[in-house]
N, C-alpha and C positions, 0 to 999 in steps of 0.2 A: 317420409321425406321431408327434411327441412330444406330451406333456401340454399344452404351451402352446397347440397347434393346436386344442384340444378346446373347445367351447363348454360349459363345466362347467355354467353355470347352467340349461341345457335337458336336461343329461343325464338319462335316465330312472333312473338308480340314485340320483340326489340328491334323495331324497324328504325333505322337511323334517320328520322326525319324531324323537321322542325315544323310544329304546329302552332298557329297563334290564334287566340281567342280575343276578338277585340269588339269595341263597340261603346257606348255611354255607360255611366255609372248606373248600377242596379240593373244590368242587362244578363247577369248570370255568368260573366268571365271566370271568376275565381272558382265558382262552383263547378264549371266545366274542368279546370285544371285538376281540382281536387277529386273529381269522379272519375278522371282519366287514371291518377295514380292509385286510387282505390283497387282498381282492376287488376292493377299489377301486383299490389299488396296481396289480393286474393289468390294470384298465380304463383305466390311466394317468391316474387321478383322484387329485389330492391328498389325503392322508389323515394327520392329526394325532394323536398321543397324548399325553395329558397324565396326570401321576400326582403325588400329594402329595409334597413334597420329604422329608418326614418318613419316607417308606415307601422305604428303602434296604436290605432284606431281601437281595436277589439281585443288585441293580445300582443304581448311581447314575444310569445313562444309559439304562436299558432297563426296560421291564416284562417280567418273566420269569414264566412259571407255574411251579408248585411243582415240577413234576419237571424243569425245565429244557428241555422239549422244544420250547417256543414263546417266543420272544422278539421284542420290536419295540421300536425306537429311541423313547424318550420324551423329554418336556419336563417339568421339575421346576416345580412352581408351589407357592406358599404360600397364594395365595388364588384363587378362580375367575376373578376379574376380569382376572387376567394372560393368560387365553386370547386376548383381544382384542389382545393386542401382537403375536400371531403370524398373524393372519388379517387379510384385508380384505374390505370389504363387496362389492367388484367380483368376486372370484373365490369360488365356492362350493367347501367342501371337506368332507370326511367328518371328523368329530371323535370322537375316543375320550376317555373320562375314567375311569381306573382307581381303585378305592378311595375312592369318592365320599364314603363316611361319615368320611373322615379330614378332609374339608374344611369349612369354615364353611356355614351354610345358604344363603349368597349363590350357591350352585351351582345353587339353584333358578331365581332370576332369570337367571343366565348361561345355563342350559340353554334357558329360555324364549326368550331373545333370540337364541341361535344358531339355534333353530328359525324364529323369526321372519324371520332373515335368509336363510333357505333352505337351512339346512345339516342333514345328518343328524346326529344325536347318539346315541352309544353309550355307555352308562354301566354299570360294574360297581361292585356294592356289597354288604356284607353286609346281610341284613335285620334280624338280631337280634344283640345282644351275647351275652357268655358267660353271661348271667343269663337268657336267654330272653326279654328285653325288646327291643321295636323300638328301633334304634340311634337315639341322639339326636346332633345336630350338636353342635359344639364351643361353639355361642353359644346353646345350648338355654335357659340361664338368662335370656337377654335376650329371646327370641321364642317359646319353646315349639315349635321346629320339630324334628320328627324325620324319619326316612328315608320314613315313610309319605307326608310331603308330596312328596317326589320322585316316589313311585308315583302320586300324584293327578294330577300334571301329565304323565305319560308317556302316550305313544300305545300303546306295547306293554310289557308286562311278562313276562318269561320267567324263571320261579322254578325253579332247579335244586336237586337234592338230592345228597347225597354217600353214601358208605358208612360205617356206624359201625365204628369200629377198636378199640372197646373190647376188651379180652382178659380172658377168665375161664379158668383153668387152662390157659393156652397156646393157647387158642382165639379166634379174632376173630369178634365178633357179626355182622358182615356185613349188619345190617339198612339200611333206610333211613335216612339221617341227614338231619335238617332242622335240627339245632342245632350250634352250636360250644361245645365245652367247654374251659376254661382248665385246663391240666396243668402249669403252671409250678412250679417249686420254691419260689419266693418267692411270698407272698400278693400277690393283684392288687389294687391300691388305686384303680385308676382304670378307666373304662369303655374308653377307648382304649388298647390296648397293642399295639405292633407286635411281631409274633412269627411263628414258623415252626411246623415240626412238632414241636419240642421243647417248645413251651409251648401249642399248641392242637391238638385232635383232632375230627373230626366225630362226632356222637353221635346215636343214636335217642333216642326220648323215654323209653325205659326206663333208658337208661345215661346220661342227662344229670342231674347231682346236683342241679341246681336245679328243673329243669321237672318231674321225675319226681315230687318232693315233692307237686306240685299233683294229682297223680292217685293217690297212695297209697292203696292198697287196691283200685284199679280195673285197673291192670296189673301 
């Protein structure tokens, strides 16, 4: 049997839900989306992965996790509405969207529409920027939408943490990291900056240079 023989619209795996994987960098968000889509592939159900065109850190044609162990063919998009160019209302498919915070806030309407059409949607996104504030969409000045609005429409939110890689006297901290710290050599002048391990690291509350100041004297 091939995928064209399966009645995808009634398949039990195709639950029309929005699942968001979130947390700091290096916490496994993209890996979680890829793993979900691989399960649909195993069941011979079509699964598509979309990523912002500006995110070309590891590949132009794939989503790749930070250590390169997982990769999945992806479709580059500038705007969320482009997803509808690759699906039809007749066939239900599993949809993955990586690094949602890099897209405009129309991702909210697109995710809700995909769910209304009967498709499961899996989204990865940072929850906070490197200042420890909720991530804002690129058109925030027009509508005030933040990543919190994505959490509000989601059916499930799975929040991950990482490991603090701050080093002191050659020893890595190793505490639970819920934040992302910018460590690049040049000043960071914009909220959204695409980068890897040379520019960002996961941090615990004690070793995040901005967030820790809020608790000065308490931690």
